[in-house]
Each structure stands twice: as C-alpha cells, then as structure tokens.
N, C-alpha and C positions, 0 to 999 in steps of 0.2 A: 267948139271942137265937136265933130260928129262922133256918135257912140258906135263902137264896134260890137255887134252882137256875136254870141258864141259861134254860130255857123258861118260867120264871115271871116273868122280869124284863121289864117293859115297855120297857126301854131296849135289849133285845137281841131281834132277830128273825132266826131261822135260815131262815125260809121265807116267801115263795118265794126260791130262790137258783138262779142259773144259773152254770155253770162251763164254761170253754172251753179247749181245747188244740189248736192247729192247726185241722184241719177238723172236729174232734169237739166237740160241744156237749151238755152235760147240762143239761136245762131241765125245768121243771114240765110235766106234761101239761095240756092245755086241752080244754074241751068241743069246740072247733073241730077237734080232732084225730080226732074219732070216725070219720069216713069213712076217713082214711088208716090209722088203727089197725086198723079192722076188715078192710081190704084186706090189710094187712101180716100179720095173724094168719091170715087165710084162705089166703094164699099160702104160709105157713110152717107150716100145720097139721101135716103129716107130720113136719117137722123138729123141731117143738117138743113134740109130744104125749108122747114118751117121758120128758120132763123136767118136764112141767107138774104143779104141785100140784093135787090134787083134794080134794073134800069127802068124808070117809068116810061121811057120812050121806046123800050124794047130793043135797045142796041145789042149788037153782037158782043159776047164776052171775049176779052183778049185771049190770045194763046198764053200758055204758061211762060214762055220766053218773054213775050211782050209784058206780061204782068210783073215778072221779076225785074226786068230792065226799068220799067216805069217806077216801081217801088224803090229801087236803088237810087234812081235819079232824085226822087222826092226825099229820100233819106239823106243823101249828100247835100241837099239844099236846106236841110234842117226842118222839114215839114212832117216827117214820120219816122218810125223805127219799126220796120217790117220783119219780125222774127219768125223763124220756124221753131216750133216746139219739138224737141227731140228727146228721147228717153233711152237710157241704158237699161237693157234687160238682163245684163249679167256683168260681172266685174271686169271682164276683158272685152266686152262687146262694144262695137261702134254704136253710138246713139242712133236710134231708129226714128225716122220722121213720124210724128204723131199728131201734128196739127199746126196751127198758126196763132200767134199773138201779135197784134199790130197796135203800136202807139200812133194815133193819127191826130189830125187837126191840131198839131202843135202850134200854139199861138204865142208869140214873143211879146215884146213891148210891155204895156201895162197889165196885160192879162196873165201871161206866163202859165198857160193851161194846156191840157191835152185830154184826149179820150183814149180808152183802151177797149179793144174788141178781141175776141178769141173764139176758137173752135178746137175740138179735140176728137180723136178717134173714139167712137162709142165704146169700144172694148176697153178703153183706159179711163173712161169717165167714172167718177165717184172715188177715185184713189187719191184725191187731194193734189193732183198735178197742176190743174189750172189755178187754184189759189196760190200755189207756190210760184207759178209763172207770173201771175199778176203782181205778187209781192216783189219778185226780182225786178220786174219792169218798173214798178212804183218807186223802189229804192233808187234805181238808176236815174229816173227822170227828176226826182227830188234832189239827189246828191250830185250827180254829174251835170245834168242840164240846168239845175237850180230852178225848176219850174215850181209853181205855187199851188196848182190845183190839178187833180186827176179826177176824171169822171168816167163812169161806165153806164151805158144806156141799155136797158133790158126790157124785152117784151114781158108784160105782167104774167103771162102763162108759162114762161120759161123757168120752170122750177129748178132745174140743174144750175142755171146761171145765177139765179137768185141766191142759191146756197154759197156761191163764190163770194158775193159782196157781204153776205151775212157773216161768213167766217173771218173776213177782213174788217168787219165793222165799218163799212161805208155808210155814210149818212144818206137816208132816203130823202130826196128833194122833191118828190112828187111826180105826177103824171104829165107827160108831154104828148098831147094828142096828135095823132097822124104825123109822127116825128120822122120816120124813115120808111122808105119803100122796101118792103120785105115780102118775099114770096109772091110778088105780083100785085101787092096792094099797099096803100099807105097804112102804117100800123102804129098804134100807141106804144109808148115806151115809158118806163119809170127811170128816172135819173138818180144815180147814186154818186156821191162825190166825197173826196177827202182833200183838205188843204193842209199846208204845213202846220197850221195852228192846232189841227186835230191830232197831231202826232207827238207822242212822248218818247218814241223810239223808232226803230225801222219798221217797214212793212213786214219783214220776215219775223221780227220779234212780236209784232201785233198778231200775226197769224199763229205763231207758236203759243202765245198766251191764251188764245181762244180755243185751240185744239188740244191743249195740255190736259 
C-alpha cells in the first residue's frame, strides 16, 4: 500500500495558516501588501543588503505579485511556509507588515527537515520579535507538520541573527563554506539546528526560559 504524505491528503491543509503570539502575527503575504512591502524593503535596503540572497547568474528579481504567487504554490505543494511578520502597535490596531519569515526546503520522507530564514524592519530589531517568530514557526513545523529537524543558516558576521539562535539555544553545527550566494558572492554560513530529541517543551517555552 502506498504511503500518503501530509501534503497529499485532501483532508489536511497546511496553507494558508496564521499564527499569533501577543502582538506578533505570522500570516500569508497578500497581493494587497505590495505597496507596504516595497516601502519596507526600500527603507531597509542598507540594513538588509549584506544578508540578502542573490542569483549567481544575475537573473532579474520577480515582481512582488510573481513572488507571492510562486511562494503560495510552493506552500500548497508542501515545500515551504512563506509568512509575513506583522506586528500590532496598539490594542486596536491592525498588525503592520514588519518583515518575513519563511520555512523553506521542507523535506519529507526519511529526513523530515526544514530551514528557517527571516528578516525584519531595522526599527523593530532588538525587541525579541524574530525569536518569537522563529519559536512560533518551530512549534508549528514540529507539532502540525511532524517534522524532525529545523535548521537556520547564518553568516558568521551577522550578530543580530546569531542572537536569535542563542536565545532559542540552537545547536551550533559548524561552518559551511561558500554555502549560499549572498549580496553578489558565495558566502560562508554557520549552521544551527534543533531536532525533536533536543526539546523538552515547546519552542516558546524554550525562549521564555532563556529570556526570563
């Protein structure tokens, strides 16, 4: 009898999914986000450029609409979870677009693994929002998708991102040389990971115990 994987079952739908914790919301990107997203990227160009993935062949970047459509197709196929990071700035306010978190390279079968990447508005950095977002995503992929391993790859000089994995107590698995094409060149990354065996509670509990 053939095995039915989660994304193949009509009874199970992982996307679209919205997650919330306090003022933080992880939600799908929408075409209506185009103006806010473009403004956010423009204001944060210098902040994000050293960490942005680039095409080694120099290909043209997709439009926002093309990007959202492609990500949603991949999400429905079970290959990624492309969330917008949104933040409530007041009790009655609509959450404001603040960045992105993407669970990518979801691998099923014997591996059951994924990678997490993220970026956030420089004006909101250092407030603990990205560790919370990673914790929400980590709990979802472990509990809902039943994955076994989560990894995050970070350039060694990216101090802000290194603080995220430090707060969540990811295991440092060492340097991967020339791992990804970043800002126009092949760049080294350090790989950090957690598996189910590393967890005694949820990602959010892990974060809270570190920051308490």
